[in-house]
C-alpha positions as CSV (number, residue, x, y, z in Angstrom):
1,M,0.0,0.0,0.0
2,R,1.4,3.4,-1.0
3,V,0.6,7.0,-1.6
4,I,-0.4,7.4,-5.2
5,A,0.5,11.0,-6.1
6,G,1.5,14.4,-4.8
7,T,4.1,15.4,-2.2
8,Y,4.4,11.9,-0.8
9,R,4.1,10.0,-4.0
10,S,5.1,6.3,-3.9
11,R,5.8,6.4,-0.1
12,Q,4.8,3.2,1.6
13,L,2.0,3.0,4.2
14,V,1.5,0.5,7.0
15,A,-1.7,-1.4,7.9
16,P,-2.6,-3.5,10.9
17,R,-2.3,-7.2,10.5
18,G,-5.4,-9.3,10.4
19,P,-9.0,-8.8,9.0
20,G,-10.0,-6.1,11.4
21,T,-8.9,-3.3,8.9
22,R,-9.7,-3.4,5.2
23,P,-7.6,-0.6,3.5
24,T,-8.9,1.0,0.4
25,S,-6.9,-0.5,-2.5
26,D,-4.3,1.6,-4.3
27,R,-6.3,1.2,-7.5
28,L,-9.5,2.4,-6.0
29,R,-7.8,5.4,-4.3
30,E,-6.3,6.3,-7.7
31,T,-9.7,6.1,-9.4
32,L,-11.2,8.2,-6.5
33,F,-8.7,10.9,-6.6
34,N,-8.7,11.1,-10.4
35,I,-12.4,12.1,-10.0
36,L,-11.7,14.4,-7.1
37,A,-8.6,16.1,-8.5
38,P,-10.1,19.5,-9.3
39,R,-11.5,19.7,-5.8
40,V,-8.6,18.6,-3.6
41,V,-6.1,21.4,-3.5
42,G,-7.0,23.7,-0.6
43,C,-10.0,21.6,0.5
44,R,-11.2,20.5,3.9
45,F,-11.5,16.8,3.9
46,A,-13.0,14.3,6.4
47,D,-11.8,10.7,6.3
48,L,-14.4,8.8,8.3
49,F,-13.8,5.2,9.5
50,A,-10.3,6.1,8.4
51,G,-8.6,2.7,9.0
52,T,-5.0,3.2,8.0
53,G,-5.6,6.8,7.1
54,A,-4.5,6.1,3.5
55,V,-7.4,8.1,1.9
56,G,-6.9,11.2,4.1
57,I,-3.1,11.0,3.7
58,E,-3.6,10.9,-0.1
59,A,-5.7,14.1,0.2
60,I,-2.9,15.7,2.2
61,S,-0.3,14.6,-0.3
62,R,-2.4,16.2,-3.1
63,G,-2.8,19.6,-1.3
64,A,-5.7,19.4,1.0
65,E,-5.7,22.3,3.5
66,Q,-7.1,20.3,6.5
67,V,-7.9,16.6,7.0
68,W,-9.9,15.1,9.8
69,F,-9.3,11.4,10.5
70,A,-12.0,9.6,12.5
71,E,-11.3,6.2,13.8
72,R,-11.9,4.2,17.1
73,A,-10.0,0.9,16.6
74,P,-6.7,1.0,18.6
75,A,-4.8,-0.9,15.9
76,A,-6.0,1.4,13.1
77,L,-5.3,4.5,15.2
78,A,-1.8,3.3,15.7
79,A,-1.4,2.8,12.0
80,I,-2.7,6.3,11.2
81,R,-0.2,7.9,13.6
82,A,2.6,5.7,12.4
83,N,1.9,6.7,8.8
84,L,1.7,10.4,9.6
85,K,5.0,10.1,11.6
86,A,6.8,8.2,8.9
87,L,5.9,10.8,6.3
88,R,6.7,13.6,8.8
89,I,3.3,15.2,8.4
90,E,3.1,17.5,11.4
91,R,0.2,19.9,10.6
92,G,-2.9,20.2,8.6
93,Y,-4.7,17.3,10.2
94,T,-6.7,16.2,13.3
95,V,-7.2,12.6,14.6
96,E,-10.6,12.0,16.3
97,E,-10.3,8.9,18.4
98,R,-14.0,8.7,19.3
99,G,-15.1,7.9,15.8
100,A,-17.1,9.4,12.9
101,G,-20.2,10.3,14.8
102,A,-18.2,12.2,17.5
103,L,-16.3,14.0,14.8
104,L,-19.3,15.1,12.9
105,E,-21.1,16.2,16.0
106,R,-18.1,18.2,17.1
107,L,-17.7,19.9,13.7
108,A,-21.5,20.6,13.5
109,K,-21.3,22.3,17.0
110,A,-18.4,24.4,15.9
111,A,-20.2,25.4,12.7
112,R,-23.3,26.4,14.7
113,T,-21.1,28.4,17.1
114,A,-19.4,30.2,14.2
115,A,-22.7,30.9,12.5
116,A,-24.1,32.4,15.7
117,A,-21.0,34.5,16.2
118,Q,-21.3,35.8,12.6
119,I,-25.0,36.7,13.1
120,D,-24.1,38.5,16.3
121,R,-21.7,40.7,14.3
122,L,-24.5,41.7,11.8
123,S,-27.1,44.4,12.2
124,P,-30.5,43.2,13.4
125,A,-32.0,43.3,9.9
126,R,-29.1,41.4,8.3
127,A,-29.1,38.9,11.2
128,A,-32.7,38.0,10.7
129,S,-32.1,37.2,7.0
130,A,-29.0,35.2,7.8
131,S,-30.3,33.1,10.7
132,G,-31.0,30.1,8.6
133,G,-27.7,30.3,6.7
134,P,-24.5,28.1,6.9
135,A,-21.5,28.8,9.0
136,P,-18.6,30.8,7.5
137,A,-16.8,29.0,4.8
138,C,-13.7,28.4,7.0
139,E,-15.7,26.0,9.1
140,L,-17.2,23.9,6.3
141,L,-16.2,20.5,4.8
142,D,-15.7,20.3,1.1
143,L,-15.2,16.5,0.8
144,V,-16.3,13.7,3.1
145,Y,-15.2,10.1,2.6
146,L,-16.7,7.2,4.6
147,D,-15.7,3.6,4.5
148,P,-17.2,1.7,7.4
149,P,-16.9,-2.1,7.6
150,W,-19.0,-3.3,4.6
151,E,-21.3,-5.3,6.8
152,A,-22.1,-2.4,9.1
153,E,-25.3,-1.2,7.5
154,E,-26.2,0.9,10.5
155,E,-22.9,2.9,10.2
156,Y,-23.6,3.8,6.6
157,A,-27.2,4.7,7.3
158,G,-26.5,6.6,10.5
159,T,-23.6,8.6,9.1
160,L,-25.3,9.5,5.8
161,H,-28.6,10.4,7.6
162,L,-26.6,12.7,9.9
163,L,-24.8,14.4,7.0
164,G,-28.2,14.8,5.2
165,S,-29.9,16.2,8.3
166,A,-30.4,20.0,8.9
167,R,-27.7,19.7,11.6
168,G,-25.3,17.8,9.4
169,R,-25.7,20.1,6.4
170,L,-24.5,23.0,8.6
171,L,-20.9,21.6,8.2
172,L,-21.0,21.0,4.5
173,A,-19.7,23.7,2.1
174,P,-21.8,24.7,-0.9
175,G,-21.1,22.0,-3.6
176,A,-19.7,19.6,-1.0
177,L,-19.3,16.0,-2.1
178,V,-19.9,13.0,0.2
179,I,-18.5,9.6,-1.0
180,A,-19.2,6.2,0.5
181,E,-17.1,3.2,-0.2
182,H,-19.0,-0.1,0.0
183,S,-19.3,-3.6,-1.4
184,S,-20.3,-3.7,-5.0
185,K,-22.9,-6.3,-4.0
186,A,-24.7,-3.7,-1.8
187,Q,-26.8,-0.8,-2.9
188,L,-27.0,2.3,-0.8
189,E,-30.2,4.5,-0.7
190,Q,-30.7,7.1,-3.4
191,G,-31.1,9.7,-0.7
192,Y,-30.5,10.4,3.0
193,G,-32.4,13.5,4.1
194,G,-31.0,16.3,2.0
195,L,-28.3,14.2,0.4
196,A,-29.0,12.8,-3.1
197,Q,-27.0,10.2,-4.8
198,T,-25.5,11.5,-8.1
199,R,-23.2,8.7,-9.2
200,T,-22.1,5.1,-8.4
201,L,-18.9,3.6,-9.7
202,Q,-17.9,-0.1,-9.3
203,Q,-14.4,-1.5,-9.4
204,G,-14.0,-5.2,-8.6
205,D,-15.7,-6.0,-5.3
206,A,-15.8,-2.4,-4.2
207,A,-18.1,0.5,-5.2
208,L,-18.1,4.3,-4.6
209,S,-21.4,6.1,-4.2
210,F,-21.3,9.9,-4.6
211,Y,-23.8,12.3,-2.8
212,E,-24.5,16.0,-2.9
213,I,-27.0,18.2,-1.2
214,S,-30.2,18.2,-3.2
215,R,-31.1,21.5,-4.7
216,L,-34.8,20.7,-4.7
């Protein structure tokens, strides 16, 4: 397993032994980032159920401004930290050890706080018109990638429903993209709250489903 392109191109990454972690393959990461290429430089990227951190590290290598890694498994967390240390990546990332749900709740809370602070700085008339709007752009995610264990249907549904909820949409930038990696034998829902599926790509036994906020 290696970094595909960018600053850390061809550098090797480590993964925990055993079946507990299923890293995204080099081929699938290459396909994914070929699609995401125009969006990655300067983006804010969340790598949920991060495993080895290979996807988030690929984003850093290709110029992401900030990456959040969310993972709970001790062996996977150790691999993420080992990979970041080996590549000497010292900034531009955060590791959330309580998992994807905790990270999203934390970011949503920060986005709500930032939105409230922004409204407080406005005149009463402008504040009334802005009260339903998103947080400032600096608080929002541009790209969200989730790759739970393929059999964990509740993790897919729970995470995507959260991102598609009014609370979750607060932390998504305009035009944000949410990508779920899953088994090619499984089909995710066409929509989760405000998230609408726009594309599905299959590669071997894996698939990628792409979601954006519905404009309807």
